PDB file of N, CA, C and O in Angstrom:
ATOM      1  N   MET A   1     115.950  83.176  58.490  1.00  0.00           N
ATOM      2  CA  MET A   1     115.628  83.901  59.685  1.00  0.00           C
ATOM      3  C   MET A   1     114.096  83.974  59.801  1.00  0.00           C
ATOM      4  O   MET A   1     113.416  84.292  58.826  1.00  0.00           O
ATOM      5  N   PRO A   2     113.544  83.673  61.019  1.00  0.00           N
ATOM      6  CA  PRO A   2     112.088  83.687  61.153  1.00  0.00           C
ATOM      7  C   PRO A   2     111.544  85.091  61.024  1.00  0.00           C
ATOM      8  O   PRO A   2     112.179  86.078  61.394  1.00  0.00           O
ATOM      9  N   GLU A   3     110.335  85.136  60.479  1.00  0.00           N
ATOM     10  CA  GLU A   3     109.665  86.411  60.269  1.00  0.00           C
ATOM     11  C   GLU A   3     109.101  86.957  61.597  1.00  0.00           C
ATOM     12  O   GLU A   3     108.494  86.211  62.365  1.00  0.00           O
ATOM     13  N   LYS A   4     109.302  88.253  61.861  1.00  0.00           N
ATOM     14  CA  LYS A   4     108.798  88.850  63.097  1.00  0.00           C
ATOM     15  C   LYS A   4     107.317  89.152  62.934  1.00  0.00           C
ATOM     16  O   LYS A   4     106.871  89.614  61.884  1.00  0.00           O
ATOM     17  N   THR A   5     106.571  88.883  63.987  1.00  0.00           N
ATOM     18  CA  THR A   5     105.145  89.166  63.975  1.00  0.00           C
ATOM     19  C   THR A   5     104.786  89.975  65.229  1.00  0.00           C
ATOM     20  O   THR A   5     105.471  89.921  66.251  1.00  0.00           O
ATOM     21  N   ASN A   6     103.737  90.691  65.113  1.00  0.00           N
ATOM     22  CA  ASN A   6     103.238  91.477  66.248  1.00  0.00           C
ATOM     23  C   ASN A   6     102.036  90.821  66.884  1.00  0.00           C
ATOM     24  O   ASN A   6     101.036  91.482  67.163  1.00  0.00           O
ATOM     25  N   THR A   7     102.127  89.536  67.112  1.00  0.00           N
ATOM     26  CA  THR A   7     101.026  88.764  67.656  1.00  0.00           C
ATOM     27  C   THR A   7     101.076  88.856  69.185  1.00  0.00           C
ATOM     28  O   THR A   7     102.129  88.667  69.794  1.00  0.00           O
ATOM     29  N   LEU A   8      99.948  89.141  69.782  1.00  0.00           N
ATOM     30  CA  LEU A   8      99.841  89.160  71.236  1.00  0.00           C
ATOM     31  C   LEU A   8      99.436  87.795  71.731  1.00  0.00           C
ATOM     32  O   LEU A   8      98.604  87.133  71.111  1.00  0.00           O
ATOM     33  N   ILE A   9      99.999  87.367  72.819  1.00  0.00           N
ATOM     34  CA  ILE A   9      99.647  86.094  73.406  1.00  0.00           C
ATOM     35  C   ILE A   9      98.905  86.374  74.700  1.00  0.00           C
ATOM     36  O   ILE A   9      99.444  87.015  75.603  1.00  0.00           O
ATOM     37  N   PHE A  10      97.661  85.893  74.795  1.00  0.00           N
ATOM     38  CA  PHE A  10      96.864  86.100  75.965  1.00  0.00           C
ATOM     39  C   PHE A  10      96.878  84.853  76.841  1.00  0.00           C
ATOM     40  O   PHE A  10      96.704  83.736  76.353  1.00  0.00           O
ATOM     41  N   MET A  11      97.081  85.050  78.106  1.00  0.00           N
ATOM     42  CA  MET A  11      97.042  83.943  79.035  1.00  0.00           C
ATOM     43  C   MET A  11      95.898  84.176  80.013  1.00  0.00           C
ATOM     44  O   MET A  11      95.731  85.271  80.551  1.00  0.00           O
ATOM     45  N   GLU A  12      95.130  83.144  80.226  1.00  0.00           N
ATOM     46  CA  GLU A  12      94.024  83.263  81.183  1.00  0.00           C
ATOM     47  C   GLU A  12      94.574  82.847  82.563  1.00  0.00           C
ATOM     48  O   GLU A  12      95.097  81.747  82.741  1.00  0.00           O
ATOM     49  N   ILE A  13      94.438  83.738  83.493  1.00  0.00           N
ATOM     50  CA  ILE A  13      94.894  83.460  84.862  1.00  0.00           C
ATOM     51  C   ILE A  13      93.720  83.548  85.795  1.00  0.00           C
ATOM     52  O   ILE A  13      93.016  84.558  85.818  1.00  0.00           O
ATOM     53  N   ASP A  14      93.502  82.526  86.553  1.00  0.00           N
ATOM     54  CA  ASP A  14      92.387  82.485  87.490  1.00  0.00           C
ATOM     55  C   ASP A  14      92.805  83.252  88.755  1.00  0.00           C
ATOM     56  O   ASP A  14      93.607  82.765  89.551  1.00  0.00           O
ATOM     57  N   MET A  15      92.252  84.447  88.920  1.00  0.00           N
ATOM     58  CA  MET A  15      92.596  85.278  90.060  1.00  0.00           C
ATOM     59  C   MET A  15      91.426  85.392  91.032  1.00  0.00           C
ATOM     60  O   MET A  15      91.277  86.397  91.726  1.00  0.00           O
ATOM     61  N   GLY A  16      90.609  84.361  91.072  1.00  0.00           N
ATOM     62  CA  GLY A  16      89.415  84.401  91.911  1.00  0.00           C
ATOM     63  C   GLY A  16      89.764  84.258  93.424  1.00  0.00           C
ATOM     64  O   GLY A  16      90.848  83.823  93.813  1.00  0.00           O
ATOM     65  N   PHE A  17      88.787  84.646  94.218  1.00  0.00           N
ATOM     66  CA  PHE A  17      88.940  84.501  95.652  1.00  0.00           C
ATOM     67  C   PHE A  17      87.565  84.408  96.284  1.00  0.00           C
ATOM     68  O   PHE A  17      86.560  84.721  95.645  1.00  0.00           O
ATOM     69  N   MET A  18      87.518  83.985  97.516  1.00  0.00           N
ATOM     70  CA  MET A  18      86.253  83.840  98.202  1.00  0.00           C
ATOM     71  C   MET A  18      86.321  84.577  99.531  1.00  0.00           C
ATOM     72  O   MET A  18      87.304  84.473 100.264  1.00  0.00           O
ATOM     73  N   LEU A  19      85.267  85.321  99.829  1.00  0.00           N
ATOM     74  CA  LEU A  19      85.188  86.020 101.113  1.00  0.00           C
ATOM     75  C   LEU A  19      84.308  85.182 102.049  1.00  0.00           C
ATOM     76  O   LEU A  19      83.243  84.693 101.674  1.00  0.00           O
ATOM     77  N   GLN A  20      84.796  85.043 103.265  1.00  0.00           N
ATOM     78  CA  GLN A  20      84.023  84.262 104.246  1.00  0.00           C
ATOM     79  C   GLN A  20      83.828  85.134 105.477  1.00  0.00           C
ATOM     80  O   GLN A  20      84.802  85.540 106.113  1.00  0.00           O
ATOM     81  N   GLY A  21      82.631  85.412 105.802  1.00  0.00           N
ATOM     82  CA  GLY A  21      82.331  86.160 107.010  1.00  0.00           C
ATOM     83  C   GLY A  21      82.234  87.647 106.804  1.00  0.00           C
ATOM     84  O   GLY A  21      82.687  88.201 105.802  1.00  0.00           O
ATOM     85  N   LYS A  22      81.633  88.268 107.780  1.00  0.00           N
ATOM     86  CA  LYS A  22      81.368  89.690 107.743  1.00  0.00           C
ATOM     87  C   LYS A  22      82.661  90.505 107.755  1.00  0.00           C
ATOM     88  O   LYS A  22      82.751  91.513 107.053  1.00  0.00           O
ATOM     89  N   ASP A  23      83.649  90.099 108.524  1.00  0.00           N
ATOM     90  CA  ASP A  23      84.917  90.838 108.633  1.00  0.00           C
ATOM     91  C   ASP A  23      85.660  90.898 107.302  1.00  0.00           C
ATOM     92  O   ASP A  23      86.216  91.939 106.953  1.00  0.00           O
ATOM     93  N   GLN A  24      85.677  89.805 106.563  1.00  0.00           N
ATOM     94  CA  GLN A  24      86.337  89.786 105.275  1.00  0.00           C
ATOM     95  C   GLN A  24      85.623  90.648 104.260  1.00  0.00           C
ATOM     96  O   GLN A  24      86.253  91.307 103.433  1.00  0.00           O
ATOM     97  N   MET A  25      84.274  90.639 104.329  1.00  0.00           N
ATOM     98  CA  MET A  25      83.497  91.497 103.409  1.00  0.00           C
ATOM     99  C   MET A  25      83.741  92.959 103.719  1.00  0.00           C
ATOM    100  O   MET A  25      83.892  93.764 102.799  1.00  0.00           O
ATOM    101  N   LEU A  26      83.785  93.327 104.999  1.00  0.00           N
ATOM    102  CA  LEU A  26      84.081  94.723 105.362  1.00  0.00           C
ATOM    103  C   LEU A  26      85.494  95.116 104.892  1.00  0.00           C
ATOM    104  O   LEU A  26      85.705  96.217 104.385  1.00  0.00           O
ATOM    105  N   GLY A  27      86.450  94.199 105.068  1.00  0.00           N
ATOM    106  CA  GLY A  27      87.801  94.448 104.650  1.00  0.00           C
ATOM    107  C   GLY A  27      87.895  94.682 103.141  1.00  0.00           C
ATOM    108  O   GLY A  27      88.597  95.583 102.681  1.00  0.00           O
ATOM    109  N   ALA A  28      87.174  93.852 102.380  1.00  0.00           N
ATOM    110  CA  ALA A  28      87.185  94.008 100.931  1.00  0.00           C
ATOM    111  C   ALA A  28      86.549  95.356 100.533  1.00  0.00           C
ATOM    112  O   ALA A  28      87.005  96.012  99.596  1.00  0.00           O
ATOM    113  N   ARG A  29      85.516  95.748 101.242  1.00  0.00           N
ATOM    114  CA  ARG A  29      84.850  97.050 100.970  1.00  0.00           C
ATOM    115  C   ARG A  29      85.855  98.198 101.218  1.00  0.00           C
ATOM    116  O   ARG A  29      85.970  99.117 100.407  1.00  0.00           O
ATOM    117  N   LEU A  30      86.563  98.127 102.331  1.00  0.00           N
ATOM    118  CA  LEU A  30      87.521  99.174 102.677  1.00  0.00           C
ATOM    119  C   LEU A  30      88.643  99.228 101.644  1.00  0.00           C
ATOM    120  O   LEU A  30      89.073 100.315 101.258  1.00  0.00           O
ATOM    121  N   LEU A  31      89.114  98.085 101.198  1.00  0.00           N
ATOM    122  CA  LEU A  31      90.170  98.065 100.176  1.00  0.00           C
ATOM    123  C   LEU A  31      89.661  98.614  98.853  1.00  0.00           C
ATOM    124  O   LEU A  31      90.406  99.261  98.117  1.00  0.00           O
ATOM    125  N   THR A  32      88.367  98.353  98.542  1.00  0.00           N
ATOM    126  CA  THR A  32      87.770  98.922  97.325  1.00  0.00           C
ATOM    127  C   THR A  32      87.678 100.446  97.429  1.00  0.00           C
ATOM    128  O   THR A  32      87.925 101.155  96.453  1.00  0.00           O
ATOM    129  N   MET A  33      87.328 100.938  98.596  1.00  0.00           N
ATOM    130  CA  MET A  33      87.268 102.396  98.815  1.00  0.00           C
ATOM    131  C   MET A  33      88.679 102.999  98.665  1.00  0.00           C
ATOM    132  O   MET A  33      88.838 104.086  98.110  1.00  0.00           O
ATOM    133  N   ARG A  34      89.679 102.295  99.158  1.00  0.00           N
ATOM    134  CA  ARG A  34      91.055 102.765  99.037  1.00  0.00           C
ATOM    135  C   ARG A  34      91.459 102.840  97.547  1.00  0.00           C
ATOM    136  O   ARG A  34      92.079 103.811  97.112  1.00  0.00           O
ATOM    137  N   ALA A  35      91.098 101.805  96.784  1.00  0.00           N
ATOM    138  CA  ALA A  35      91.412 101.783  95.374  1.00  0.00           C
ATOM    139  C   ALA A  35      90.725 102.930  94.633  1.00  0.00           C
ATOM    140  O   ALA A  35      91.307 103.557  93.747  1.00  0.00           O
ATOM    141  N   GLY A  36      89.446 103.193  95.024  1.00  0.00           N
ATOM    142  CA  GLY A  36      88.724 104.288  94.394  1.00  0.00           C
ATOM    143  C   GLY A  36      89.356 105.622  94.721  1.00  0.00           C
ATOM    144  O   GLY A  36      89.418 106.506  93.867  1.00  0.00           O
ATOM    145  N   LEU A  37      89.825 105.777  95.942  1.00  0.00           N
ATOM    146  CA  LEU A  37      90.492 107.022  96.369  1.00  0.00           C
ATOM    147  C   LEU A  37      91.794 107.210  95.612  1.00  0.00           C
ATOM    148  O   LEU A  37      92.154 108.332  95.258  1.00  0.00           O
ATOM    149  N   GLN A  38      92.507 106.105  95.362  1.00  0.00           N
ATOM    150  CA  GLN A  38      93.735 106.183  94.526  1.00  0.00           C
ATOM    151  C   GLN A  38      93.418 106.694  93.127  1.00  0.00           C
ATOM    152  O   GLN A  38      94.133 107.536  92.586  1.00  0.00           O
ATOM    153  N   LEU A  39      92.312 106.163  92.534  1.00  0.00           N
ATOM    154  CA  LEU A  39      91.917 106.633  91.206  1.00  0.00           C
ATOM    155  C   LEU A  39      91.565 108.122  91.221  1.00  0.00           C
ATOM    156  O   LEU A  39      91.933 108.866  90.312  1.00  0.00           O
ATOM    157  N   GLU A  40      90.850 108.543  92.263  1.00  0.00           N
ATOM    158  CA  GLU A  40      90.436 109.936  92.361  1.00  0.00           C
ATOM    159  C   GLU A  40      91.647 110.850  92.555  1.00  0.00           C
ATOM    160  O   GLU A  40      91.609 112.004  92.129  1.00  0.00           O
ATOM    161  N   LEU A  41      92.687 110.379  93.169  1.00  0.00           N
ATOM    162  CA  LEU A  41      93.925 111.188  93.293  1.00  0.00           C
ATOM    163  C   LEU A  41      94.559 111.406  91.930  1.00  0.00           C
ATOM    164  O   LEU A  41      95.270 112.390  91.726  1.00  0.00           O
ATOM    165  N   LYS A  42      94.305 110.479  90.976  1.00  0.00           N
ATOM    166  CA  LYS A  42      94.840 110.623  89.624  1.00  0.00           C
ATOM    167  C   LYS A  42      93.872 111.304  88.666  1.00  0.00           C
ATOM    168  O   LYS A  42      94.149 111.426  87.473  1.00  0.00           O
ATOM    169  N   GLY A  43      92.727 111.750  89.202  1.00  0.00           N
ATOM    170  CA  GLY A  43      91.780 112.456  88.387  1.00  0.00           C
ATOM    171  C   GLY A  43      90.706 111.607  87.746  1.00  0.00           C
ATOM    172  O   GLY A  43      89.965 112.103  86.898  1.00  0.00           O
ATOM    173  N   LEU A  44      90.595 110.343  88.121  1.00  0.00           N
ATOM    174  CA  LEU A  44      89.597 109.441  87.566  1.00  0.00           C
ATOM    175  C   LEU A  44      88.485 109.198  88.580  1.00  0.00           C
ATOM    176  O   LEU A  44      88.653 109.473  89.768  1.00  0.00           O
ATOM    177  N   ARG A  45      87.367 108.690  88.119  1.00  0.00           N
ATOM    178  CA  ARG A  45      86.242 108.371  88.979  1.00  0.00           C
ATOM    179  C   ARG A  45      85.952 106.879  88.907  1.00  0.00           C
ATOM    180  O   ARG A  45      86.078 106.255  87.853  1.00  0.00           O
ATOM    181  N   MET A  46      85.564 106.323  90.036  1.00  0.00           N
ATOM    182  CA  MET A  46      85.232 104.889  90.051  1.00  0.00           C
ATOM    183  C   MET A  46      83.759 104.689  89.772  1.00  0.00           C
ATOM    184  O   MET A  46      83.369 103.644  89.251  1.00  0.00           O
ATOM    185  N   SER A  47      82.934 105.662  90.104  1.00  0.00           N
ATOM    186  CA  SER A  47      81.504 105.565  89.882  1.00  0.00           C
ATOM    187  C   SER A  47      80.905 106.941  89.655  1.00  0.00           C
ATOM    188  O   SER A  47      81.561 107.968  89.824  1.00  0.00           O
ATOM    189  N   ARG A  48      79.630 106.927  89.264  1.00  0.00           N
ATOM    190  CA  ARG A  48      78.957 108.216  89.029  1.00  0.00           C
ATOM    191  C   ARG A  48      78.360 108.765  90.311  1.00  0.00           C
ATOM    192  O   ARG A  48      78.023 109.948  90.372  1.00  0.00           O
ATOM    193  N   GLY A  49      78.224 107.960  91.306  1.00  0.00           N
ATOM    194  CA  GLY A  49      77.596 108.382  92.566  1.00  0.00           C
ATOM    195  C   GLY A  49      78.553 109.210  93.437  1.00  0.00           C
ATOM    196  O   GLY A  49      79.366 109.992  92.944  1.00  0.00           O
ATOM    197  N   VAL A  50      78.420 109.007  94.720  1.00  0.00           N
ATOM    198  CA  VAL A  50      79.249 109.689  95.687  1.00  0.00           C
ATOM    199  C   VAL A  50      80.701 109.266  95.515  1.00  0.00           C
ATOM    200  O   VAL A  50      80.987 108.089  95.298  1.00  0.00           O
ATOM    201  N   SER A  51      81.602 110.211  95.609  1.00  0.00           N
ATOM    202  CA  SER A  51      83.037 109.889  95.433  1.00  0.00           C
ATOM    203  C   SER A  51      83.538 109.048  96.623  1.00  0.00           C
ATOM    204  O   SER A  51      82.978 109.100  97.718  1.00  0.00           O
ATOM    205  N   CYS A  52      84.572 108.299  96.384  1.00  0.00           N
ATOM    206  CA  CYS A  52      85.188 107.515  97.446  1.00  0.00           C
ATOM    207  C   CYS A  52      85.795 108.441  98.503  1.00  0.00           C
ATOM    208  O   CYS A  52      85.805 108.120  99.691  1.00  0.00           O
ATOM    209  N   TYR A  53      86.288 109.570  98.063  1.00  0.00           N
ATOM    210  CA  TYR A  53      86.820 110.589  98.968  1.00  0.00           C
ATOM    211  C   TYR A  53      85.733 110.986  99.977  1.00  0.00           C
ATOM    212  O   TYR A  53      85.987 111.006 101.181  1.00  0.00           O
ATOM    213  N   ALA A  54      84.542 111.296  99.498  1.00  0.00           N
ATOM    214  CA  ALA A  54      83.431 111.700 100.352  1.00  0.00           C
ATOM    215  C   ALA A  54      83.009 110.559 101.277  1.00  0.00           C
ATOM    216  O   ALA A  54      82.726 110.794 102.452  1.00  0.00           O
ATOM    217  N   LEU A  55      82.963 109.337 100.767  1.00  0.00           N
ATOM    218  CA  LEU A  55      82.572 108.156 101.563  1.00  0.00           C
ATOM    219  C   LEU A  55      83.592 107.945 102.681  1.00  0.00           C
ATOM    220  O   LEU A  55      83.213 107.745 103.835  1.00  0.00           O
ATOM    221  N   VAL A  56      84.866 107.986 102.351  1.00  0.00           N
ATOM    222  CA  VAL A  56      85.907 107.755 103.375  1.00  0.00           C
ATOM    223  C   VAL A  56      85.795 108.827 104.449  1.00  0.00           C
ATOM    224  O   VAL A  56      85.845 108.510 105.638  1.00  0.00           O
ATOM    225  N   LYS A  57      85.645 110.091 104.058  1.00  0.00           N
ATOM    226  CA  LYS A  57      85.539 111.167 105.044  1.00  0.00           C
ATOM    227  C   LYS A  57      84.302 110.980 105.915  1.00  0.00           C
ATOM    228  O   LYS A  57      84.368 111.173 107.129  1.00  0.00           O
ATOM    229  N   GLN A  58      83.187 110.612 105.317  1.00  0.00           N
ATOM    230  CA  GLN A  58      81.931 110.456 106.032  1.00  0.00           C
ATOM    231  C   GLN A  58      81.995 109.311 107.018  1.00  0.00           C
ATOM    232  O   GLN A  58      81.528 109.432 108.151  1.00  0.00           O
ATOM    233  N   GLU A  59      82.582 108.178 106.584  1.00  0.00           N
ATOM    234  CA  GLU A  59      82.568 106.983 107.422  1.00  0.00           C
ATOM    235  C   GLU A  59      83.670 106.954 108.478  1.00  0.00           C
ATOM    236  O   GLU A  59      83.550 106.263 109.490  1.00  0.00           O
ATOM    237  N   THR A  60      84.733 107.700 108.239  1.00  0.00           N
ATOM    238  CA  THR A  60      85.859 107.647 109.174  1.00  0.00           C
ATOM    239  C   THR A  60      86.041 108.933 109.971  1.00  0.00           C
ATOM    240  O   THR A  60      86.713 108.937 111.002  1.00  0.00           O
ATOM    241  N   GLY A  61      85.441 110.028 109.493  1.00  0.00           N
ATOM    242  CA  GLY A  61      85.614 111.328 110.154  1.00  0.00           C
ATOM    243  C   GLY A  61      86.931 112.008 109.855  1.00  0.00           C
ATOM    244  O   GLY A  61      87.305 112.973 110.520  1.00  0.00           O
ATOM    245  N   LEU A  62      87.636 111.504 108.852  1.00  0.00           N
ATOM    246  CA  LEU A  62      88.919 112.115 108.486  1.00  0.00           C
ATOM    247  C   LEU A  62      88.671 113.454 107.789  1.00  0.00           C
ATOM    248  O   LEU A  62      87.634 113.658 107.158  1.00  0.00           O
ATOM    249  N   LYS A  63      89.639 114.357 107.915  1.00  0.00           N
ATOM    250  CA  LYS A  63      89.533 115.670 107.286  1.00  0.00           C
ATOM    251  C   LYS A  63      90.792 115.985 106.556  1.00  0.00           C
ATOM    252  O   LYS A  63      91.865 115.484 106.893  1.00  0.00           O
ATOM    253  N   GLY A  64      90.667 116.824 105.545  1.00  0.00           N
ATOM    254  CA  GLY A  64      91.829 117.291 104.788  1.00  0.00           C
ATOM    255  C   GLY A  64      91.637 117.088 103.302  1.00  0.00           C
ATOM    256  O   GLY A  64      90.549 116.775 102.819  1.00  0.00           O
ATOM    257  N   SER A  65      92.741 117.280 102.596  1.00  0.00           N
ATOM    258  CA  SER A  65      92.757 117.085 101.129  1.00  0.00           C
ATOM    259  C   SER A  65      92.653 115.625 100.797  1.00  0.00           C
ATOM    260  O   SER A  65      92.751 114.775 101.681  1.00  0.00           O
ATOM    261  N   LYS A  66      92.454 115.319  99.526  1.00  0.00           N
ATOM    262  CA  LYS A  66      92.388 113.905  99.101  1.00  0.00           C
ATOM    263  C   LYS A  66      93.637 113.155  99.512  1.00  0.00           C
ATOM    264  O   LYS A  66      93.562 112.037 100.021  1.00  0.00           O
ATOM    265  N   GLN A  67      94.792 113.776  99.288  1.00  0.00           N
ATOM    266  CA  GLN A  67      96.071 113.108  99.601  1.00  0.00           C
ATOM    267  C   GLN A  67      96.207 112.852 101.118  1.00  0.00           C
ATOM    268  O   GLN A  67      96.636 111.776 101.534  1.00  0.00           O
ATOM    269  N   LYS A  68      95.838 113.847 101.928  1.00  0.00           N
ATOM    270  CA  LYS A  68      95.919 113.688 103.379  1.00  0.00           C
ATOM    271  C   LYS A  68      94.970 112.631 103.887  1.00  0.00           C
ATOM    272  O   LYS A  68      95.327 111.835 104.755  1.00  0.00           O
ATOM    273  N   VAL A  69      93.738 112.617 103.344  1.00  0.00           N
ATOM    274  CA  VAL A  69      92.738 111.641 103.716  1.00  0.00           C
ATOM    275  C   VAL A  69      93.219 110.236 103.318  1.00  0.00           C
ATOM    276  O   VAL A  69      93.075 109.281 104.081  1.00  0.00           O
ATOM    277  N   TYR A  70      93.799 110.127 102.099  1.00  0.00           N
ATOM    278  CA  TYR A  70      94.334 108.849 101.651  1.00  0.00           C
ATOM    279  C   TYR A  70      95.413 108.351 102.570  1.00  0.00           C
ATOM    280  O   TYR A  70      95.399 107.183 102.959  1.00  0.00           O
ATOM    281  N   ASP A  71      96.356 109.210 102.931  1.00  0.00           N
ATOM    282  CA  ASP A  71      97.443 108.805 103.821  1.00  0.00           C
ATOM    283  C   ASP A  71      96.938 108.358 105.161  1.00  0.00           C
ATOM    284  O   ASP A  71      97.394 107.340 105.681  1.00  0.00           O
ATOM    285  N   GLN A  72      95.999 109.095 105.746  1.00  0.00           N
ATOM    286  CA  GLN A  72      95.420 108.752 107.049  1.00  0.00           C
ATOM    287  C   GLN A  72      94.623 107.452 106.973  1.00  0.00           C
ATOM    288  O   GLN A  72      94.672 106.629 107.887  1.00  0.00           O
ATOM    289  N   PHE A  73      93.879 107.275 105.858  1.00  0.00           N
ATOM    290  CA  PHE A  73      93.099 106.072 105.683  1.00  0.00           C
ATOM    291  C   PHE A  73      93.982 104.842 105.548  1.00  0.00           C
ATOM    292  O   PHE A  73      93.653 103.782 106.082  1.00  0.00           O
ATOM    293  N   GLU A  74      95.092 104.969 104.846  1.00  0.00           N
ATOM    294  CA  GLU A  74      96.042 103.879 104.720  1.00  0.00           C
ATOM    295  C   GLU A  74      96.589 103.468 106.079  1.00  0.00           C
ATOM    296  O   GLU A  74      96.702 102.277 106.368  1.00  0.00           O
ATOM    297  N   VAL A  75      96.928 104.442 106.914  1.00  0.00           N
ATOM    298  CA  VAL A  75      97.408 104.156 108.279  1.00  0.00           C
ATOM    299  C   VAL A  75      96.350 103.399 109.060  1.00  0.00           C
ATOM    300  O   VAL A  75      96.647 102.416 109.739  1.00  0.00           O
ATOM    301  N   MET A  76      95.105 103.867 108.958  1.00  0.00           N
ATOM    302  CA  MET A  76      94.006 103.174 109.664  1.00  0.00           C
ATOM    303  C   MET A  76      93.857 101.726 109.213  1.00  0.00           C
ATOM    304  O   MET A  76      93.669 100.828 110.033  1.00  0.00           O
ATOM    305  N   LEU A  77      93.945 101.506 107.898  1.00  0.00           N
ATOM    306  CA  LEU A  77      93.807 100.147 107.379  1.00  0.00           C
ATOM    307  C   LEU A  77      94.956  99.246 107.845  1.00  0.00           C
ATOM    308  O   LEU A  77      94.742  98.070 108.137  1.00  0.00           O
ATOM    309  N   LYS A  78      96.157  99.787 107.915  1.00  0.00           N
ATOM    310  CA  LYS A  78      97.333  99.000 108.367  1.00  0.00           C
ATOM    311  C   LYS A  78      97.164  98.682 109.842  1.00  0.00           C
ATOM    312  O   LYS A  78      97.415  97.549 110.252  1.00  0.00           O
ATOM    313  N   GLU A  79      96.752  99.629 110.636  1.00  0.00           N
ATOM    314  CA  GLU A  79      96.566  99.403 112.060  1.00  0.00           C
ATOM    315  C   GLU A  79      95.476  98.410 112.329  1.00  0.00           C
ATOM    316  O   GLU A  79      95.558  97.666 113.306  1.00  0.00           O
ATOM    317  N   ALA A  80      94.444  98.365 111.493  1.00  0.00           N
ATOM    318  CA  ALA A  80      93.339  97.433 111.642  1.00  0.00           C
ATOM    319  C   ALA A  80      93.672  96.028 111.116  1.00  0.00           C
ATOM    320  O   ALA A  80      92.924  95.077 111.340  1.00  0.00           O
ATOM    321  N   GLY A  81      94.811  95.917 110.411  1.00  0.00           N
ATOM    322  CA  GLY A  81      95.183  94.615 109.840  1.00  0.00           C
ATOM    323  C   GLY A  81      94.540  94.280 108.523  1.00  0.00           C
ATOM    324  O   GLY A  81      94.619  93.148 108.046  1.00  0.00           O
ATOM    325  N   VAL A  82      93.888  95.291 107.925  1.00  0.00           N
ATOM    326  CA  VAL A  82      93.233  95.099 106.617  1.00  0.00           C
ATOM    327  C   VAL A  82      94.256  95.204 105.500  1.00  0.00           C
ATOM    328  O   VAL A  82      94.154  94.528 104.477  1.00  0.00           O
ATOM    329  N   LEU A  83      95.236  96.057 105.712  1.00  0.00           N
ATOM    330  CA  LEU A  83      96.254  96.321 104.687  1.00  0.00           C
ATOM    331  C   LEU A  83      97.611  95.982 105.248  1.00  0.00           C
ATOM    332  O   LEU A  83      97.961  96.421 106.344  1.00  0.00           O
ATOM    333  N   ARG A  84      98.374  95.212 104.516  1.00  0.00           N
ATOM    334  CA  ARG A  84      99.723  94.860 104.953  1.00  0.00           C
ATOM    335  C   ARG A  84     100.739  95.883 104.450  1.00  0.00           C
ATOM    336  O   ARG A  84     100.533  96.515 103.414  1.00  0.00           O
ATOM    337  N   ASP A  85     101.836  96.041 105.189  1.00  0.00           N
ATOM    338  CA  ASP A  85     102.914  96.869 104.707  1.00  0.00           C
ATOM    339  C   ASP A  85     103.532  96.255 103.454  1.00  0.00           C
ATOM    340  O   ASP A  85     103.854  95.067 103.422  1.00  0.00           O
ATOM    341  N   GLU A  86     103.692  97.083 102.423  1.00  0.00           N
ATOM    342  CA  GLU A  86     104.281  96.557 101.186  1.00  0.00           C
ATOM    343  C   GLU A  86     105.782  96.490 101.341  1.00  0.00           C
ATOM    344  O   GLU A  86     106.414  97.428 101.827  1.00  0.00           O
ATOM    345  N   GLN A  87     106.342  95.382 100.928  1.00  0.00           N
ATOM    346  CA  GLN A  87     107.778  95.162 101.124  1.00  0.00           C
ATOM    347  C   GLN A  87     108.485  95.171  99.813  1.00  0.00           C
ATOM    348  O   GLN A  87     109.703  95.003  99.767  1.00  0.00           O
TER     349      GLN A  87
END
């Protein structure tokens, strides 16, 4: 019988992408802000500077708790075509 080992196998996966144009760069920025807001909902920070929660509120004019702002921001991204409905 073969001996069991606890060896991890690492696979390198190329997950690169390229942004073309101002619209795609803005979309990537908005998705990054959404990801940062998700982290902040879990109690983590994405950076030492201004929180993503504060940035989203400042740039969109949304009001409310982190969860409410996140929900409203997601709706805005879906309506703008930046975020697709997850299936």
